[in-house]
N, C-alpha and C positions, 0 to 999 in steps of 0.2 A: 326414699334411703338408697343408694345405691349398690345393686345387687352384684356380689360376689361368684356368683356360681347358680346351675340351676340344680344342683340335688344333694343334702346333708345327712347322710346318714349318723345316730345318735346309738352305742350300745351300752343299752341301759336304762333304763325307767326307775333309777337311784335320784337321789337330789343333785347331785353333782350333772346327772344326762335329763334331766324335766328343765334344770335353770338352762343350759348348753342348747336344749331344745328353744328354752322361748328365745335367745338372743340369737340364734341363728334362724331363725323365723322371718327377721328382719334383711338378712342379706342371702338369703336363699329360697330360689323359688317355693323349691319343696324340703321338708326337711321329715325326714323317716328317724320314727326310735324303736328299734328294734330288742325285744324286754320276754325275757323267759319264759319268765310268771303271766296268768293272763290275771289283770289286775283289779281289783274289788271296784264294785259301784257303792260302798260306803268304807269310813271308815274306819276298816279293822287293818289289822298284824295281818300282813303277807308271807311267803314262803321264803322269798328272797328277802328280805329285811330281819331279819331274826333280831336286833337289836332294837326294833320300834317296839318288842316288851320290856324295855327294862327303862331302868328310868333316865330321863332324858331331859336337855333345858336347850332352850331356844337360846342363840346369844344375840344382845338387845341390836349387832351391824347383819344380823343376818335378818330379823325379819325388816330393818330400816330397806335391805335390799330387797326382799320377797316384795314387800310396798309400793318398792321405786319399778318393777319388774310385770307387775301386779296390780296397776293402781286400787283403791280399796280395798286392799288382802287384809292387813288388819282390819280396817270395820266387819271384813266377814270373821274373822277369827272372834270378835265381840263377840258379834250376830248366833256364835254358836257356841255362847257360853263360856269363850276363854275370859280369864281375869288375868289384870297386869300388875305389875309395880308400877307408878307414873310419879308419884307424888314426893320421891325420897324420904319419906319416915321409912330408918335404919329401925325402930321395933317391928317393923313387918318381916325382916332377914334374919339370921341366923347363920352366919359363914365363919369358918373357920380354918385360916390358910396357913399352915406351915406351926403351926400349933397358938395362931393369933386371932382373937378371938375378934371380930369387927365389931370396933361401939355400936352399941343398940337405942342411942338415945341420939335424938336431934333428927337434923334431915339435912341430906347430900344435896347440897345445892349441884344444876348442871348433872345431875346423876342420871343415868341413860335408864331407858323405858322396856322393862321388863315384859313377854308377853309367857304364860303359861298354857302353851295348848299339848296336848299330846302328840308323840310321835304319827300315829297315824293320822292324825285329823291334820297335823301340819303338810304332810305328805298328798293325805290324799287331796287336801288346798289345794297344793301348788300342783297335781295331776291333771286336778276335773279344772284350771284354770291353763294350762296349757293342754290340752288337748279342743279345748274350744277354740284355739288358733286355727285358721281356715287353712293353715295352706303345710300344719302340722299332722301324718298319720302316725297312725302306732299298730306295728306288727308285732303282735302278743305271740304267747308260744313257740317262739325259734328261739331254737340255740346257735350261737357263734360257731363256726366249722374254721374261718380263721380270713385271712385279707385275701387282693388279689393284687396285682402291682402290674406296671407296664415293664416289659423286658428288659428292659436295665435296670429293673427296680429301685426306680431315679424317683420313683410316685407310687402312691397307694392311688387304687382305681375306685379301689369299695368292699364288699363284706360278701362271703360267700356262709347263709344259714338255712338251718334245716327246720321245717315244720314238726314241730315233738310232735301233734296227733297224728299227721300223713307220711310221718317222715319220709319228705319230702325236699329236697336241697333245690334250693334256688340262688341267683346270683345279683345282690345291688350291686349297679354302676353309680358311683360316686362320685363328687369334685372336691366331696373335705368328710373324712371319715372321723367321730371322736368316740374316744376308749371314754366310757363311765360306768365298769362294770363293776369294781369295787378292789377290793383287799387281792383276790381272789385274780385279776389283768391277767391275760396271756401275752400280753402287748412284747412281753420281753421276750419271751419265745418263740411270737412270730419274728420280731425283731431279728433274732439272731437267725432264723430262717430265711431274710431275706437278705442274712449275711452283713449286719449292720453291730450284730453284736449287742445285751445286752446291757441298761444300766447300768452305772454304779448304784449300790446301795449305803443308804445312810440307814442302821439300825440301835435303836436300845432295847434292851432284852429287859419286860418289865414282869410277866408273868402275872398280868393283874384277872382276877377272879371274885365275881360277883352273882349275886344273889337281891332277886326282884318280886315286888307282890303289888299288882291293882287292887286299892281298898275305897270303903266309902267309912268318913270315921262321922262322927255323932259331932252335927252343928256348930263350930264355937269353939272347940274343943282345942285347936289348935289356931291363934290370929296370925302366926308367920302365913308368909304364903310359899319360903322355901326354907329348908332349914339345909344346910351342905356344911358336911366337918370334914375336912379335906385328909390325905394320913400327914402323918409329921416326923419326923426323927426320934426313932424308939417305937411307933408306933404306925406300922405301915397299911392301918384298918382307917376305910371311911365307911361315912353315914350320911343317906341321905333320905331328904322326905319332902316333896314339891305336889301341892296342888296343879290339880290339873281343870278340861273344864267340869259344866256338871256336876260337882260335888266332887269327882276324883280324886284321888292322890294318889301319888305312888311312893313308895315304900324301897331300898336298898343299902346292901350294906356291900362293901366287897374287902379284898385284901390285894396286896403286892406280893412279890419276890416268892412264889410259890407256893402260902398258904393256900388251907381252903377253908372255903367261905362256909358258912352253915348252910342245911338243906331245909329247913322248917319257918315257921314264923317264931317261933316260941325261941327258937336256937336262934335267930335274929337279932330279934330281944335280947337276949343274953349275951350275945357277941359284943351289941353295943351298950349295953348296962352302965359301965366305969366311963365315956365319954359324952353320949346322946341327953339331951334334954328331957328331965325325968316326966314333962307334962307329955311328949310328944309319944315316947314310949307306952305311958300310961292309954295314949287316945288312938296308938296302933296296935296295943293288945285287944281291946274292945271294939273292934272297927270289922266292917262284913269285907269278908275277904268276894273279889270282884274276878277272880282269877287262881291259879297256881303257881307258888314260886315259880319261877324262869331262873335258871344259872347259862352263866356267858363269861367265856372265857377269850384274852385278850393277851396272847404272844408280848407284843411287842412292840414301841412305836417305827414305823421303815417308811422311809422317805428314798422313792427310786428316781436316782437325777438325771432325768433326760434332757436337762437343760446340761449336763457335764459332757452327754457324750458327742463325738467327735461327729459324726453324721448322722441323721435322721432322714426317712424320707421324706417328701413333700407332702402333703393332703391329708396328714394325720395326729389329730394331738389327742394326751390324754387327760383326764381331769378327775377330782374327790378323789374317791380310796383308791381308785388306781395308779395316782400317785403320791399318796402320803396318807397317812394312817397312824391316826397317834392313837394317845393313852385315850378312850373316852369318857375317864372323868372331867376333865377338863373343857368337855363340852363345843370343841373348836371343830370338828369334821363339817356338819352343815352350812357355818359358819364358810371356812376354808372354800368348801366346793361354791356359795354366792357369789364369794369376792372372785374366787377365780369365773365366773360368768362375766362381772365387767370386765377382767383384764380382756376374756374373748371378743368381748361388746369393742373394746377401746382399739385392742390388734385390729380388727376387721373395718373398724370407721378409715383405718389408716391406708385402706388395699390389703391382697391379699397374698402379693410379694415380701417369699420370705417369713409366714405366717405361722409354719412350725416352727422353727428358732426364734421369732419376737416372741411368739406364746410361754414358749418356755423358758424364757431367760423371764419377762415380763412378770410371769405367776407365782415363779422360783422365787422372787424378791418377797413377797406375800404370803410364801408357803413360808419360809426363813423364819419371820418374825413367830409364827403360832409354831415350828419345832422348836425354837432355841425356847419359846415361855413353857412346852412341856416337856420336854428334858432337860430341861435346865431346873424346870421343879422335883421330876422324877432323882434325877443326881442328889439332891438337895438331900434324899432322904438314903444313911446308911446302907439299907438292905439292899436298896440297887446297885449291881453291879454295872460299873462303866467309866470311861475315863474323864477327868474332871479335870481341866484344863483352868490355869490361872483365870483366863479372862475369867468362864463361867464361876469359877469360885468370888471371882470380884463382885459380877454380878449378882448373886445369889446374898455377900453379902449384905450391899446396899440394897437389895429389895427384901434382906430383914431388917433393915433401918426404915425402911416405909410402910411395911406392916407391923412394925413396931406403932406408929405415928398413925396407923388403922384403927389401931385396938382404941384411940382417944378422940382424935377429931374426923369429926364428919365430911371437911374440906377435901384430906386425903383417903379417907376412905372413899369420897364418890371420884375421884380420880382415879382412884386406882382401881375402881369398877368399870370407867368409861374405860381404862386400859385394857383389863382380861374381856371385857365385852367385846372387843377392836373395834369400837368405835374409834377412839384416839391411838396414834402412835406410844409404842414405849417411853418417846425423848419427852412427852408431857409431865412425865414426871422429875425432870431435869428442870423445869421453872422455876426458875427462882421465888417466887410467892408459894412453890408446893419445896423446894428443897427446905424455907428457912424454916417451914412445918415439921418437917423431916427430923431437921435438923435440933429442932426444940422440944422435940414427942418424947416422954416419958412412961411410955409403955416398956412390954416385959419384950430381955432380947434374953434371949437362950444363950448359956452359957458356951456350949463348945462353938457359937462362933464368933463370941469376941473375939477371940485371938487374929482370925480372920479377917473380921469389919477394919479392928485399930491396926491391923498392920497394913493394911491397904492406903490409909490414910485418905492424903485429896485425890490419887487416882481414880476411888473409886467411880464417882459421875463417869469419867471420863472410862473407865470399865464396860458402863451399860451405855456407854455409845460407840461403844468399840464391839461388841460383845452381842447386843443384841434389838438395836433402834434400825429400823427402819425407816424415815421417815417420807 
């Protein structure tokens, strides 16, 4: 494969940073990953990934890409005791979206394969495989100080870092710098210092707060692999319970719009008593705790629009949460980072000329699908404050019809799961065979949505195409 340069530097050993490093290793002689933490030798939680202690799911598209970039990856997950939903048996999932409980009988044809690793195990395996690449080096225990650039500031030429233990600063010269430092990225500040200004931002405040605890339950007490009950209008609360490797389970509850989550497991059970399955609550009540209850807050969905900047310096890319951080209850963050890695690979295959502009524009098209899904779902809740343009209301009205069909039709349920797993684009919901099933569905349709839906008439499908579909 043709090389694009001698040295690339990745800032942050996040999932986005690790996957970027994996791709860059095919195009650069050397790749250096700069990380402020000292990375663990075992799959344990680390300080720089606080979300690793919380409930998490890997979307099917994420594990597909991991297996593509690291051949044999899912086989290694299975060897580590990770289970999967791979037979389409809908009785093994308990899902409720927007007040619609998905059908729990029959099999979903062509359903996605869902793996259930814990976040520490998944990330550790990605890190281990990336470290095994001969031309990738990790510089651990180093803080980013700033970017270096040419005299005319037209190109980033490297980074300045500090060794935390020795308190010694040094400069790494690079042909390409990739920022994967997460939501707290300082690239907007660095760009402003270089005279480019900050990227515009799209933001929706959700005020998510949730509590989680890792457990071991009585074998066979819960037959389902995953229970995920998302917020619905009038009940801005969520409940999650999912299996992990080696017979461990993660229990989580959360709130939107600024409400306080419970602090202890008994309070968490009372919090979910009026909407979570009774047999699951009983299994949690008698479970063995494998850690303390942990808490986390996410103020907003935020998308830094590097694709909209009038000028950007060459030699600098931004990926993962450093570009767009989502409401985590939808599980999109790692998957978007994985998709961005494939976009980076495709851009590099076409050469390095105009790489920065091409990457930001191409990756924005992928981010937009996840953004509109997350923001549209959040704004379907009256408790979340934000603009609701007619295009979004039309889209949500059509999705309300789809979710009504998901309650009773395994075919529609399977297609909906492929879309939410980011395997298929939303346009697949507009196929005639699916539309016919949606129109015939007799599922529950909340009264507050009917006026919007019936008032849109035949424009509903067109609204999905205009507002949400990215083929």
